[in-house]
N, C-alpha and C positions, 0 to 999 in steps of 0.2 A: 623654141621655133614653133611657129604657127603651121598647123597641117590644113591642107585643103582636101576635103572629103567630096567624094561624088559617087552616085550610085550608078552602076552599069545598067543594071536591070533589076526589076522587083517582081517576084510572084505574089499575086494578092491572095489573102486568105480570109475567108469568113469566120470570125471569132477569135478566142483567145489561143495563144500558142505558148508552149513552154519550152524551156532549155537553158536554165541559167538565169533566167530574167530576175528573180528574187536576190541572187548574189550580186547582180549589176546594180540593183536599186540599193543594196546595203552599202556598196561602195560609193555610190553617187550621194546617197543622204547623209554619209558621215555619222555623226553623233545625233542628228534629229531622230526623233521618234517616228514611227509609221504615221501617226496622227499629225505631226507637224508637217511631214513630206507631204501628206494628202492635202492639207490646207494650202501649202505653197503651190501645189500643182492644180488645185481646184477639183479635186477627186473626192467624192464622198468617202468618208472614213471606213465605212462598212464595205464598200466595193474594195478599196485597196487591201484591207485586211483579208478579204476572201482570195483575191488575187494573189497575194503574197503567200499565204498558207498553201494554195494550191500550186504556186509558181506557175500561174496561168495569166500573166500581164497581157492586156490587149495592147496592140500597136499604138492606139490612141493614147492610152495611159503612160505608155513608155515615152512617147513624145512629149506629153505634158510634163512628165517628171524631169526630162532631160531639159527641157526649156526653163522650167522653174529653177533649176540648179546650174544652168549656164554651160551645159555639156552637150556634145554631139548627140542627137538622137540616133545616129547610124550605130554607134556602138551598143545600144540598148536593143535596136531592132536585130543586131546580130546576136546578142545574147538570148534573146527569145525565139530565135531561129527563122525570123521572118525573111532575112537576107543572109548570106554567108559572107564570110571574109573575102572570098573570091569575087563577090558581087560589088564589093567596095573598093574603090581606087583610093589609096592614101598616097599623098605627095606633099613634100615640104615646098615652101616658096622657091627655093632654088631650083627645084625640079620642074617648076612650071614655065612654059616657054613666054617670051616677051609678048607674043600675040595673045596667047591665053590670059596674061596679065592685063593687057590693054582691054580686051573684050570685057573683062570682068570689071574694071574701073569704069568703062563706058555704061555697062549695064547698071551699075550703082548710080552713076550720075543721072541716067535717064529716070531711074526710079525716085529721084529726088532724094537721094541718101543724106545729103547734108545741103542746107541753104546756101552754104558759102560756094558749094559747087554748081549751083544751079542759077544763082543770081548775077547780075552784072557787078563787077567791082567798080567802086566809085573812088 
């Protein structure tokens, strides 16, 4: 079942944070080496090596890794302590109201999510 994730609020932080980020990365990358992960995420290998050893991943790198592996960056941001579980609302689609679902569909159509949804049918 697909989860819908939203952030209630975020406190910004200047610089790296730690608290389980390296463990989150290990779970996300699976059997990939740190080098393979860095290449996939577009992060210099030296940078990722230093951040993994110091368990001090930056929020920007957490997001890059999450996107490279097709997972939610919110879980990584929780892992590094930027946001807490209490800051993140997790709901499954059946928990979302009809109005929220319609609003999301309209938002995606307006963004041009797919040409079939924005072009006239012939």
